[in-house]
VMD Tcl script that draws the C-alpha trace (Angstrom):
set ca {
  {-2.48 -46.41 108.33}
  {-2.11 -44.26 111.34}
  {1.03 -42.56 109.95}
  {-0.97 -41.53 106.85}
  {-3.92 -40.15 108.95}
  {-1.33 -38.30 110.83}
  {0.25 -36.92 107.77}
  {-3.02 -35.89 106.22}
  {-3.85 -33.92 109.40}
  {-0.57 -32.29 109.22}
  {-0.88 -31.29 105.86}
  {-4.45 -29.95 106.53}
  {-3.18 -28.08 109.53}
  {-0.25 -26.54 107.31}
  {-2.82 -25.49 104.68}
  {-5.05 -24.02 107.09}
  {-2.52 -21.84 108.79}
  {-0.92 -20.95 105.26}
  {-4.13 -19.03 104.42}
  {-3.91 -15.26 104.57}
  {-6.68 -12.91 103.65}
  {-5.87 -9.79 101.78}
  {-8.64 -7.23 101.98}
  {-10.13 -5.20 99.30}
  {-8.16 -1.91 100.45}
  {-4.78 -3.86 100.64}
  {-1.85 -5.28 98.75}
  {0.24 -8.14 99.92}
  {4.02 -8.20 99.34}
  {5.25 -11.99 99.37}
  {8.79 -12.98 99.78}
  {10.30 -16.40 99.01}
  {13.45 -17.06 101.11}
  {13.62 -13.52 101.90}
  {13.40 -12.60 98.07}
  {10.69 -10.63 96.54}
  {8.29 -13.12 94.92}
  {5.06 -11.24 93.96}
  {2.41 -8.69 95.03}
  {-0.93 -10.53 96.10}
  {-4.32 -9.27 95.28}
  {-7.12 -9.04 97.57}
  {-8.68 -12.45 98.64}
  {-7.21 -15.52 100.12}
  {-3.69 -16.47 99.46}
  {-1.29 -19.06 100.46}
  {1.82 -17.94 102.55}
  {3.57 -21.32 103.35}
  {5.40 -21.37 106.71}
  {9.14 -20.99 106.73}
  {9.68 -20.61 103.10}
  {7.35 -17.62 102.80}
  {6.91 -14.44 104.42}
  {4.76 -11.44 103.68}
  {3.89 -7.75 104.35}
  {0.57 -6.10 104.37}
  {0.20 -2.68 102.58}
  {-2.92 -0.44 103.05}
  {-3.63 1.44 99.58}
  {-6.13 3.83 100.90}
  {-5.43 7.53 101.10}
  {-3.69 8.61 104.26}
  {-3.92 11.83 106.14}
  {-0.62 12.95 107.75}
  {-0.93 15.89 110.24}
  {2.09 17.73 110.05}
  {3.03 19.24 113.58}
  {3.73 22.80 114.01}
  {6.95 23.96 112.25}
  {8.62 27.19 113.00}
  {10.37 28.97 110.24}
  {11.71 32.22 108.92}
  {10.19 33.72 105.79}
  {12.12 35.39 103.18}
  {11.77 38.75 104.72}
  {12.87 37.64 108.14}
  {9.47 37.22 109.92}
  {9.16 34.31 112.27}
  {6.06 32.16 111.40}
  {4.71 28.74 112.91}
  {2.98 26.67 110.16}
  {1.11 23.24 110.26}
  {-0.38 21.42 107.53}
  {-2.11 18.15 106.52}
  {-0.85 15.83 103.68}
  {-3.00 13.19 101.95}
  {-1.08 10.55 100.09}
  {-1.71 6.95 99.07}
  {0.64 3.91 98.15}
  {0.41 3.21 94.41}
  {3.18 0.52 94.29}
  {3.49 -1.77 97.24}
  {6.56 -3.37 96.25}
  {8.48 -0.23 96.25}
  {6.79 1.00 99.56}
  {8.03 -2.19 101.30}
  {11.54 -2.67 99.78}
  {12.71 0.98 98.86}
  {12.04 2.71 102.14}
  {11.79 1.22 105.70}
  {8.76 3.19 107.14}
  {7.19 4.96 104.37}
  {4.52 6.74 106.98}
  {7.54 7.95 109.09}
  {9.42 8.90 106.01}
  {6.76 10.85 104.49}
  {5.95 12.79 107.73}
  {9.72 13.86 108.05}
  {10.02 14.87 104.54}
  {6.70 16.86 104.73}
  {8.16 18.86 107.93}
  {11.68 19.49 106.14}
  {10.05 20.61 102.97}
  {7.62 22.80 104.57}
  {10.25 24.60 106.47}
  {12.18 25.05 103.31}
  {9.37 26.59 101.14}
  {8.35 28.89 103.90}
  {11.89 30.13 104.19}
  {11.78 30.98 100.50}
  {8.48 32.77 100.59}
  {7.84 36.22 102.10}
  {5.16 36.80 104.54}
  {2.70 38.60 102.15}
  {2.66 35.56 99.68}
  {2.54 33.24 102.64}
  {-0.67 34.78 103.90}
  {-2.31 35.66 100.62}
  {-1.10 32.86 98.27}
  {-1.39 29.88 100.68}
  {-2.81 27.73 98.05}
  {0.03 28.22 95.67}
  {2.52 27.74 98.68}
  {0.44 24.36 99.26}
  {0.75 23.17 95.74}
  {4.57 24.07 95.74}
  {5.06 21.77 98.71}
  {2.91 19.14 97.28}
  {5.01 19.07 94.08}
  {8.32 18.75 95.84}
  {7.13 15.88 98.28}
  {5.36 14.00 95.34}
  {8.67 14.11 93.41}
  {10.74 12.95 96.41}
  {8.34 10.15 97.33}
  {7.85 8.81 93.59}
  {10.86 6.22 94.01}
  {8.97 4.89 97.14}
  {5.74 4.21 95.27}
  {3.94 7.10 96.84}
  {1.55 9.46 95.26}
  {0.94 12.83 97.22}
  {-2.69 13.72 96.55}
  {-2.84 17.11 98.05}
  {-1.44 19.43 100.77}
  {-3.27 21.86 102.74}
  {-1.89 24.40 105.02}
  {-4.08 24.68 108.27}
  {-2.75 27.37 110.25}
  {-0.21 30.21 109.95}
  {0.63 31.52 113.39}
  {2.48 34.97 113.65}
  {4.07 36.76 116.81}
  {1.68 39.16 118.42}
  {3.80 42.13 117.46}
  {3.62 41.19 113.90}
  {-0.23 40.64 114.05}
  {-0.37 44.35 115.29}
  {1.88 45.56 112.49}
  {-0.33 43.79 110.16}
  {-3.45 45.18 111.61}
  {-1.90 48.80 111.39}
  {-1.02 48.31 107.81}
  {-4.55 47.02 106.91}
  {-6.03 50.09 108.61}
  {-3.71 52.39 106.55}
  {-4.72 50.77 103.37}
  {-8.44 50.86 104.11}
  {-7.88 54.77 104.82}
  {-5.87 55.10 101.66}
  {-8.63 53.59 99.78}
  {-11.19 55.83 101.40}
  {-9.26 58.91 100.62}
  {-8.92 57.80 96.75}
  {-12.53 57.00 96.64}
  {-13.42 60.42 98.07}
  {-11.03 62.17 95.91}
  {-12.53 60.35 93.08}
  {-15.94 61.53 93.98}
  {-15.09 65.10 94.33}
  {-13.39 65.02 91.13}
  {-16.34 63.51 89.46}
  {-18.71 66.19 91.14}
  {-16.42 69.11 90.08}
  {-16.30 68.02 86.51}
  {-20.19 67.96 86.60}
  {-20.53 71.25 88.23}
  {-18.13 72.75 85.53}
  {-20.11 71.28 82.81}
  {-23.44 72.57 84.05}
  {-22.02 75.87 84.76}
  {-20.56 76.01 81.07}
  {-24.05 75.14 79.81}
  {-25.76 77.58 81.88}
  {-23.51 80.54 80.89}
  {-24.12 79.78 77.14}
  {-27.94 79.33 77.40}
  {-29.87 82.70 77.35}
  {-31.73 83.22 80.83}
  {-30.29 79.87 82.02}
  {-28.93 81.60 85.30}
  {-32.43 83.34 85.81}
  {-34.02 79.94 85.77}
  {-31.71 78.31 88.00}
  {-31.90 81.19 90.53}
  {-35.75 80.86 90.35}
  {-35.49 77.10 90.96}
  {-33.03 77.73 94.04}
  {-35.53 80.05 95.50}
  {-38.23 77.75 95.14}
  {-36.26 75.02 96.96}
  {-35.37 77.28 99.75}
  {-38.92 78.54 100.16}
  {-40.23 75.00 100.51}
  {-38.28 74.79 103.78}
  {-39.25 76.49 107.18}
  {-36.57 78.91 107.37}
  {-36.50 82.30 108.95}
  {-33.74 83.56 106.86}
  {-33.41 83.57 103.26}
  {-30.24 84.55 101.33}
  {-31.05 85.93 97.91}
  {-28.36 85.57 95.23}
  {-28.56 87.79 92.30}
  {-27.42 86.52 89.00}
  {-24.30 88.05 87.46}
  {-26.24 89.39 84.40}
  {-28.59 91.25 86.67}
  {-25.42 92.77 88.43}
  {-23.94 93.65 85.08}
  {-27.27 95.12 83.79}
  {-27.44 97.32 86.98}
  {-23.88 98.38 86.55}
  {-24.37 99.36 82.82}
  {-27.64 101.39 83.55}
  {-25.84 103.50 86.39}
  {-23.06 104.22 84.05}
  {-25.53 105.43 81.43}
  {-27.06 107.70 83.76}
  {-23.66 109.39 84.72}
}
mol new
graphics top color blue
foreach p $ca { graphics top sphere $p radius 0.5 }
foreach p [lrange $ca 0 end-1] q [lrange $ca 1 end] { graphics top cylinder $p $q radius 0.2 }
display resetview
């Protein structure tokens, strides 16, 4: 009787120590005598001592901070880039069996991919099209990690650090670009003003007495100011009339 009691107690003890809890955000990969048996869903599961072993896999989205990577751009400019990669495990079996340490593997792959992509991109695109560069990095890493059962959700470039001399060159280039735009805008304004003046002059020349009215308007504007000197501009028609009158007298 004592033997059966001891046996029952041993069985109860084995059952208790065999219970494993898989949380809602996890998957469990169970092995039987070292061979893959199945993937355990969340809940209480039995992992029998000696004959079974298992690995816990977190299936939540993970963020990998890729450290600073020095690279040479396509136009031979040195740049230091760092990024953040967001990924998650979609196949726990592959993540355990295919790759030894998927977290370390993803980090190393991200570093090499980022250096390669930066080396294939010129500086202007790297600075102005960083979202496109990040999507390209994401596409390459996602394709490479697909056999590992990993899905890369997104890649975000955090900082792009340039040498001090290159920062000064970019600042001068930006200043020159602003000056160029200012000159173009000023020239376009002068062109529009010249066209308007030409149209107004043409209309006044075709209108009888138009120049007289414009002269009177100008005198009215000048007289409204407190000026000590007034310059009187005689219309061209008056000068021609005076000239014709003098010729007739001769």
